[in-house]
C-alpha positions as CSV (number, residue, x, y, z in Angstrom):
1,M,36.5,-118.9,52.8
2,I,33.3,-120.4,54.4
3,E,30.1,-119.4,52.7
4,A,26.7,-120.5,53.9
5,W,23.1,-120.0,52.8
6,F,19.8,-120.8,54.4
7,D,16.1,-120.6,53.6
8,G,12.7,-121.6,55.0
9,A,9.2,-122.1,53.7
10,C,5.6,-122.4,55.1
11,E,3.0,-123.7,52.7
12,P,0.3,-123.6,51.7
13,T,-0.7,-121.1,54.4
14,N,1.4,-118.8,56.5
15,P,1.2,-119.1,59.4
16,G,-0.2,-122.5,60.2
17,G,1.1,-124.4,57.3
18,H,3.7,-127.1,56.7
19,T,7.3,-125.8,57.2
20,S,10.7,-126.8,55.9
21,C,14.1,-125.4,55.8
22,A,17.4,-125.8,53.9
23,S,21.0,-124.9,54.3
24,L,24.1,-125.1,52.2
25,V,27.8,-124.6,53.2
26,R,30.7,-124.2,50.8
27,V,34.4,-124.0,51.8
28,D,36.5,-122.5,49.1
29,G,33.7,-123.1,46.6
30,Q,33.3,-126.8,47.4
31,I,30.0,-128.0,49.0
32,V,30.7,-129.5,52.4
33,H,27.1,-129.6,53.6
34,Q,23.7,-129.5,52.0
35,S,20.4,-130.4,53.7
36,A,16.7,-129.8,53.5
37,R,14.3,-131.0,56.1
38,Y,10.7,-130.9,57.2
39,I,10.0,-129.0,60.4
40,G,6.4,-129.4,61.2
41,F,2.8,-128.3,60.7
42,G,0.2,-126.4,62.6
43,P,-0.5,-123.2,64.5
44,T,3.0,-122.9,65.9
45,M,4.6,-122.9,62.4
46,S,5.3,-119.9,60.2
47,N,7.7,-118.8,57.5
48,N,9.8,-117.0,60.1
49,V,10.0,-120.1,62.2
50,A,11.2,-122.0,59.1
51,E,13.8,-119.3,58.2
52,Y,15.2,-119.3,61.7
53,C,15.5,-123.1,61.5
54,G,17.4,-122.8,58.3
55,F,19.8,-120.3,59.9
56,I,20.3,-122.5,62.9
57,D,21.1,-125.5,60.6
58,A,23.6,-123.3,58.7
59,I,25.4,-121.9,61.8
60,L,25.6,-125.3,63.4
61,Q,27.6,-126.4,60.3
62,V,29.7,-123.3,60.3
63,K,30.6,-123.7,64.0
64,Q,32.4,-127.0,63.0
65,L,34.7,-125.2,60.6
66,D,37.7,-122.9,61.2
67,G,38.0,-119.5,59.6
68,P,35.9,-116.5,58.7
69,A,32.4,-117.2,57.4
70,I,29.6,-115.4,55.7
71,I,26.0,-116.6,56.2
72,R,23.5,-115.4,53.6
73,G,19.7,-115.5,53.6
74,D,16.8,-113.9,51.9
75,S,14.9,-113.2,55.1
76,Q,15.2,-109.6,56.1
77,L,13.7,-110.4,59.4
78,V,16.3,-113.0,60.4
79,I,19.3,-111.0,59.0
80,K,18.2,-107.7,60.5
81,Q,17.2,-109.1,63.9
82,L,20.5,-111.1,64.3
83,R,22.5,-108.0,63.2
84,G,20.7,-106.0,65.9
85,A,19.0,-103.6,63.4
86,W,15.5,-104.8,64.3
87,R,14.2,-105.9,67.7
88,A,12.6,-109.3,68.2
89,K,9.4,-108.5,70.1
90,A,7.0,-111.4,69.8
91,G,5.9,-114.0,67.4
92,L,6.0,-117.7,66.8
93,Y,9.7,-117.5,65.9
94,L,10.8,-116.0,69.2
95,P,12.2,-119.3,70.7
96,Y,14.1,-119.9,67.5
97,Y,15.4,-116.4,67.4
98,Q,16.7,-116.9,71.0
99,E,18.5,-120.1,70.0
100,A,20.0,-118.4,66.9
101,V,21.3,-115.5,69.0
102,T,22.9,-117.9,71.4
103,L,24.6,-119.8,68.6
104,L,25.7,-116.6,66.8
105,D,27.0,-114.9,69.9
106,H,29.8,-117.5,70.2
107,E,30.8,-116.9,66.5
108,R,30.2,-113.2,66.1
109,D,33.9,-112.3,65.7
110,R,34.2,-114.5,62.6
111,V,30.7,-114.7,61.1
112,T,29.2,-112.0,58.9
113,L,25.5,-112.0,58.0
114,Q,24.3,-110.8,54.6
115,W,20.8,-110.4,53.2
116,I,20.4,-111.5,49.6
117,P,17.4,-111.4,47.2
118,R,15.5,-114.6,46.7
119,E,17.0,-115.0,43.2
120,E,20.4,-115.4,44.8
121,N,19.2,-118.1,47.2
122,E,17.8,-120.5,44.6
123,E,19.6,-123.7,45.8
124,C,18.1,-123.4,49.3
125,D,14.8,-122.3,48.0
126,V,14.6,-125.3,45.7
127,G,15.4,-127.5,48.7
128,T,12.7,-126.2,50.9
129,K,10.1,-126.6,48.2
130,A,11.3,-130.1,47.3
131,V,10.8,-131.3,50.9
132,L,7.2,-130.1,50.9
133,T,6.3,-131.3,47.4
134,Q,7.7,-134.8,48.3
135,R,5.1,-134.8,51.1
136,G,2.3,-134.0,48.7
137,I,1.9,-130.4,50.0
138,R,0.5,-128.0,47.4
139,L,2.6,-124.9,47.1
140,R,1.1,-121.4,46.5
141,A,1.9,-119.9,43.2
142,R,4.4,-117.1,43.3
């Protein structure tokens, strides 16, 4: 079984802050991919942009593997839009949404999307925060 998780962050302000994303992929419980990266800073950045970047990173890894997969994330926006439950109308994330849909459309027959609470996405959450703190970016208290 292929299991993937993704997350994104925008700090210390959203929108307009510094963004990062993380992804994790396990096959039969073993980690085969884990990454966290800085995306960018400024008026074109938002938490939703970061979340979509995390999803894109995860699905690009899943595409390289054979078999059914589940991709989990704590962004209701990303999960519900990609499932078709919510429409993508406008926003900084729109180009990333379009890329995510294109990637997912080729894998829809074998990939399931699942929303999870933040507490179940801790590994990716830690990754996004670590990227930002390593750059000296002050995080908002939660």
